[in-house]
Every structure is written in C-alpha cells, then in structure tokens.
N, C-alpha and C positions, 0 to 999 in steps of 0.2 A: 512831875515837878515837885521839888522838895517844899514842904510846908514852911520850913524856916525861911526859905527864899521868898515865898509869898508874903509871909509876915514882915520881912524886911522891906519888900516893895510897898506894902500898906503903910508902914512907918515913914518911908521916904516920901510917899504922896502926901501924907498928912502934914509933914514938915515943910513941904515945898509949895510954891505958888501955882503949880499945875493943877488943873481940874480933873484931868483924866489921863490914865495910862493903860495901854494895851500891849501885852507881850506874849509871844509864842515861844515855847521851849519844850523839847522832848515830846512833841505831839499834843501838848496841852496849851490852851490859850487862856490867859488871865486878863480880865479887864477890871480896872479899879477906877471908880468915879468918886470924886469928892462931893459931898452934900453939905449944905449948911447945917450946923448943929440943930437938932430937933426936927429937921425935915425928914419926911418919909422917903424911903427908897422907892424905886419903880414898883416893887412888889408890895409896897405898903408896910414894910417892916421898918421899925425905928431901931436901928442898931445903937448900942451904947456909945460908939465912937462916931466921928464925923465922916467916916468913909465906909463904903460898902464895896464888895467885890462880886463880880459875876465870873464864875469859872465854868468852862465847858470844854469838852474834848474838841480839839482842833479838827480831827478827822474821825467822824463817828464810825463805829464798827459796821461793816456791810450787813445788810439784812438778807435773809434767805429769800430768794426770788419766789420759790414755790409757796412758802408759808405766808408771806405778806406781813409777817410780824417783825417788829423792831423793838429792841430793848433800849431804854434810856437808863444809863448807869450813873452812879454817884461819882463825880469828879474828884471828891476828896472825902476824908474821914470826918465824921461829925455827928450832929444830932439832926434828924430829918423832921421837918414840920410840913404838914399838909396845908396849913392855913398861912396867910400872910402876916397875921398877928393873933395874939391870944384872944380867944373868944369869937374870932371871925370864922365864917364857914370855910370848908376846904376849898382850895383853888380849883381842883378838879375832882371828879368822882368817876368810878367805872361807868362806861357808856358815853361819857362826854366826848365830843369831837373837838380836837385842839388844832390850832394852826402852828406852823413853824414859828418859833420865837416867843410863843405864849408862855407866860409864867405858870408853872405847874407845881412848884414846891419850893421849899426853902431849906438850906443846910446851914447850920450854925457850926462854925469851926473857930476856935480860939477867940470867942466872943465877937466874931464877925459873921454877919448874915449874908449868905450867898444865894442868889436867885438860881433856881433850876428851871431851865427853859426847854420846851420841846424842840428837838433839833430837826423835826419834820412834822408834817401834818398826819393826823390819823385819829382813830377812835381808841380811847383808853380801855383796854380789856383786862388789865391787872394793875393793882397798886400793891407792891410787894411788902411794904412796911406800914405799920401803924404810926400815928402821930407821936412825936418825941422818941422815936426809936434811934438807938445808936447804930450807925452804919459805917461800913468800911469803904474806902475808895475802890471803885469797880463793882460794887454791889448793884444789882438790877433794882431800880426804883419803880419804874413803870414799864409796861409792855403795851405797845401800840399795834393796832391792826391798820395797816396802810391801805387796805382795800375797802375803806368805809364807803 
C-alpha cells in the first residue's frame, strides 16, 4: 500500500467525525483510530497528532513447519522503537513469550506512531534492530519460536 494513500486516509479521518477506519488493500490492512488530543494510544505512545494507525500484513507469510520459526516483518518504512515511550522499558525482550495481538514494538512513519503487534503466539528468539533504527518495509523485526 502506498504511504501517500495512508497519509491521505489519516488526514481524512482527522477531518471527519468518524472515530475509526479499517481498510485492506494489496494484502495490507490499515486501521486508523481517532484519539482525543493528549490521550495515549493503546501502546502508550503519545503521537503529535490526534490520530494513530495500526498497520499489519493482512496475510502473514507462512512459517516453515519444520523450523517452528516465524518472522514478524515491518509493514512500512520508518523508525523502529522497542519501547512504547521515551524512557520506558522495552515492550519485549529476547526470551519473552508473547500472545497474538500483543504490542511488541512501535514504528514511526511521517510523524505517526504505528503499533507493531505479534501476529501469532510464540517466544521471542531474535530482535533484529536496536531502538531508533531506520528500517525498510519488509525488514524482519522479530523472530518467534512457535514451539515454546
């Protein structure tokens, strides 16, 4: 999905009375929720604008059945944060067991903070980037062992 299109969606939501918008296009799902100014998003990040977006692949890449490993990839290009806010502890560390839907990171793109969620349960066996790393769409952020 084109980032310009996502930016236009965010602008449309911020100017409209709707509180939430979810759209799927080209295998990527985007969910935009309006929050009151100054309110924290579900991940605890206070974005500079009144809206936040959650971007996740609509159909995750299949995991290899023999390895039991699954990669969680960046849905967009931006800056990767391991914590929900500056000075807070990382959301997850290597060895942590996560549940599907759990917040595990944050991506900042075009001054919008996007929550990275685990798309399945597993044990974190690798975190591929340090805090504040510049990442590209499709980069592996986390590797899970599904046989925890």
